[in-house]
C-alpha positions as a Markdown table, in Angstrom:
| # | Residue | x | y | z |
|---|---|---|---|---|
| 1 | Unk | -178.6 | -23.7 | 210.1 |
| 2 | Unk | -178.0 | -26.8 | 207.9 |
| 3 | Unk | -174.7 | -28.4 | 208.3 |
| 4 | Unk | -172.6 | -29.4 | 205.1 |
| 5 | Unk | -172.2 | -32.7 | 204.8 |
| 6 | Unk | -168.8 | -34.1 | 205.7 |
| 7 | Unk | -166.8 | -34.9 | 202.5 |
| 8 | Unk | -164.8 | -38.6 | 202.8 |
| 9 | Unk | -161.2 | -39.2 | 201.3 |
| 10 | Unk | -160.8 | -38.3 | 197.0 |
| 11 | Unk | -164.1 | -35.4 | 198.0 |
| 12 | Unk | -166.8 | -37.9 | 198.1 |
| 13 | Unk | -169.7 | -36.3 | 200.2 |
| 14 | Unk | -170.9 | -38.8 | 203.0 |
| 15 | Unk | -174.8 | -38.9 | 202.5 |
| 16 | Unk | -176.6 | -41.5 | 204.3 |
| 17 | Unk | -178.3 | -44.1 | 202.7 |
| 18 | Unk | -182.0 | -43.7 | 201.2 |
| 19 | Unk | -184.3 | -43.4 | 198.4 |
| 20 | Unk | -185.7 | -41.4 | 196.4 |
| 21 | Unk | -184.6 | -37.8 | 194.8 |
| 22 | Unk | -184.0 | -36.1 | 198.0 |
| 23 | Unk | -180.7 | -38.2 | 199.1 |
| 24 | Unk | -179.6 | -37.7 | 195.5 |
| 25 | Unk | -179.7 | -34.0 | 195.6 |
| 26 | Unk | -178.1 | -33.6 | 198.4 |
| 27 | Unk | -175.5 | -35.8 | 197.2 |
| 28 | Unk | -175.2 | -33.4 | 194.4 |
| 29 | Unk | -175.3 | -30.6 | 196.8 |
| 30 | Unk | -172.3 | -31.6 | 198.5 |
| 31 | Unk | -170.4 | -32.1 | 195.4 |
| 32 | Unk | -167.1 | -30.0 | 195.7 |
| 33 | Unk | -166.2 | -27.4 | 193.3 |
| 34 | Unk | -166.5 | -28.0 | 189.1 |
| 35 | Unk | -167.9 | -31.8 | 190.1 |
| 36 | Unk | -171.4 | -30.8 | 191.3 |
| 37 | Unk | -172.0 | -29.1 | 187.7 |
| 38 | Unk | -171.3 | -32.8 | 186.3 |
| 39 | Unk | -173.1 | -34.0 | 189.0 |
| 40 | Unk | -176.0 | -31.5 | 188.1 |
| 41 | Unk | -175.8 | -32.6 | 184.1 |
| 42 | Unk | -175.2 | -35.8 | 185.0 |
| 43 | Unk | -179.1 | -35.8 | 186.9 |
| 44 | Unk | -180.5 | -34.1 | 184.6 |
| 45 | Unk | -179.8 | -36.4 | 181.4 |
| 46 | Unk | -180.7 | -39.5 | 183.2 |
| 47 | Unk | -183.8 | -38.2 | 184.2 |
| 48 | Unk | -184.6 | -36.7 | 180.9 |
| 49 | Unk | -183.6 | -40.6 | 179.3 |
| 50 | Unk | -185.0 | -42.7 | 181.4 |
| 51 | Unk | -188.6 | -41.9 | 182.4 |
| 52 | Unk | -189.6 | -42.7 | 186.0 |
| 53 | Unk | -186.1 | -43.5 | 186.9 |
| 54 | Unk | -185.4 | -45.0 | 190.7 |
| 55 | Unk | -182.9 | -42.8 | 192.6 |
| 56 | Unk | -181.0 | -43.5 | 195.6 |
| 57 | Unk | -177.7 | -43.2 | 197.6 |
| 58 | Unk | -176.2 | -46.1 | 199.0 |
| 59 | Unk | -172.4 | -46.3 | 200.4 |
| 60 | Unk | -172.0 | -42.9 | 200.0 |
| 61 | Unk | -173.1 | -42.6 | 196.2 |
| 62 | Unk | -175.6 | -41.8 | 194.2 |
| 63 | Unk | -177.5 | -44.9 | 192.4 |
| 64 | Unk | -179.6 | -44.8 | 189.5 |
| 65 | Unk | -182.1 | -47.5 | 188.5 |
| 66 | Unk | -185.7 | -49.0 | 187.1 |
| 67 | Unk | -188.1 | -50.1 | 189.4 |
| 68 | Unk | -187.9 | -54.4 | 189.6 |
| 69 | Unk | -184.7 | -54.1 | 187.3 |
| 70 | Unk | -182.0 | -53.0 | 189.7 |
| 71 | Unk | -179.7 | -50.6 | 189.3 |
| 72 | Unk | -178.1 | -49.3 | 186.2 |
| 73 | Unk | -175.7 | -46.6 | 187.5 |
| 74 | Unk | -173.5 | -44.8 | 190.2 |
| 75 | Unk | -171.3 | -41.8 | 190.7 |
| 76 | Unk | -168.8 | -40.8 | 192.5 |
| 77 | Unk | -166.6 | -38.5 | 193.7 |
| 78 | Unk | -162.6 | -38.7 | 193.7 |
| 79 | Unk | -159.8 | -36.3 | 194.3 |
| 80 | Unk | -159.2 | -35.7 | 190.5 |
| 81 | Unk | -162.6 | -36.9 | 188.8 |
| 82 | Unk | -166.0 | -38.3 | 189.0 |
| 83 | Unk | -166.6 | -41.8 | 188.3 |
| 84 | Unk | -169.7 | -42.9 | 186.8 |
| 85 | Unk | -169.8 | -46.7 | 186.6 |
| 86 | Unk | -172.2 | -48.8 | 184.8 |
| 87 | Unk | -173.1 | -51.8 | 186.0 |
| 88 | Unk | -173.9 | -54.0 | 182.8 |
| 89 | Unk | -171.1 | -51.9 | 180.9 |
| 90 | Unk | -169.7 | -54.8 | 179.2 |
| 91 | Unk | -173.1 | -54.8 | 177.1 |
| 92 | Unk | -172.7 | -51.3 | 176.4 |
| 93 | Unk | -172.0 | -50.2 | 172.8 |
| 94 | Unk | -169.0 | -49.0 | 172.8 |
| 95 | Unk | -168.1 | -50.7 | 175.8 |
| 96 | Unk | -167.4 | -47.3 | 178.2 |
| 97 | Unk | -163.1 | -47.2 | 178.6 |
| 98 | Unk | -163.0 | -47.8 | 182.6 |
| 99 | Unk | -162.7 | -51.6 | 183.8 |
| 100 | Unk | -159.6 | -54.3 | 185.1 |
| 101 | Unk | -159.9 | -57.8 | 185.0 |
| 102 | Unk | -161.7 | -58.1 | 188.4 |
| 103 | Unk | -163.9 | -55.4 | 187.6 |
| 104 | Unk | -166.4 | -58.3 | 186.3 |
| 105 | Unk | -169.1 | -56.6 | 183.3 |
| 106 | Unk | -168.7 | -53.2 | 185.4 |
| 107 | Unk | -167.3 | -50.4 | 183.3 |
| 108 | Unk | -167.3 | -46.8 | 183.8 |
| 109 | Unk | -166.1 | -43.6 | 182.5 |
| 110 | Unk | -163.9 | -41.2 | 184.7 |
| 111 | Unk | -164.7 | -36.9 | 184.2 |
| 112 | Unk | -161.7 | -35.4 | 184.6 |
| 113 | Unk | -162.1 | -31.0 | 185.1 |
| 114 | Unk | -161.0 | -30.1 | 182.1 |
| 115 | Unk | -162.3 | -33.0 | 179.8 |
| 116 | Unk | -166.2 | -32.9 | 180.7 |
| 117 | Unk | -168.2 | -36.2 | 179.0 |
| 118 | Unk | -169.7 | -36.0 | 175.2 |
| 119 | Unk | -173.2 | -35.8 | 176.3 |
| 120 | Unk | -174.5 | -37.7 | 172.9 |
| 121 | Unk | -172.4 | -40.6 | 173.8 |
| 122 | Unk | -173.8 | -40.6 | 177.9 |
| 123 | Unk | -177.5 | -40.5 | 176.9 |
| 124 | Unk | -176.9 | -43.3 | 175.0 |
| 125 | Unk | -175.0 | -45.3 | 177.2 |
| 126 | Unk | -177.5 | -44.1 | 179.6 |
| 127 | Unk | -180.3 | -45.3 | 177.6 |
| 128 | Unk | -179.0 | -48.8 | 176.8 |
| 129 | Unk | -177.8 | -49.0 | 180.2 |
| 130 | Unk | -181.6 | -48.7 | 182.1 |
| 131 | Unk | -182.8 | -51.1 | 178.9 |
| 132 | Unk | -180.7 | -54.3 | 180.5 |
| 133 | Unk | -181.3 | -56.0 | 184.0 |
| 134 | Unk | -179.5 | -54.1 | 186.6 |
| 135 | Unk | -177.5 | -55.2 | 189.6 |
| 136 | Unk | -179.6 | -56.0 | 192.8 |
| 137 | Unk | -176.6 | -56.1 | 195.6 |
């Protein structure tokens, strides 16, 4: 019997750091309730839009990147929404709506249960973000 991952505050799954699809799929499988459908849909869009996408889990969040270029996107579960962060979001057209004066180049989209997200716009952002130099921690 496999133990279900612990959910941290806000319902974010606690998944060990790892590279590849397996830790990302473990994260998605542990996402609570409706958020799991968002995770599956997002992962499928990214995989389809970015051939050879690199995947990994860092800081209990799935990350997506391009080999040799760094991470371009990360996701995170919060109590009422899933946050999708584009690390070079200020360079995207249109700029994703989330951001603060302290967020630097990063911009994000908060996806709520009843809102979902515009797949066409998300795909455009994913393709743009993957083409830019990514974030290398």
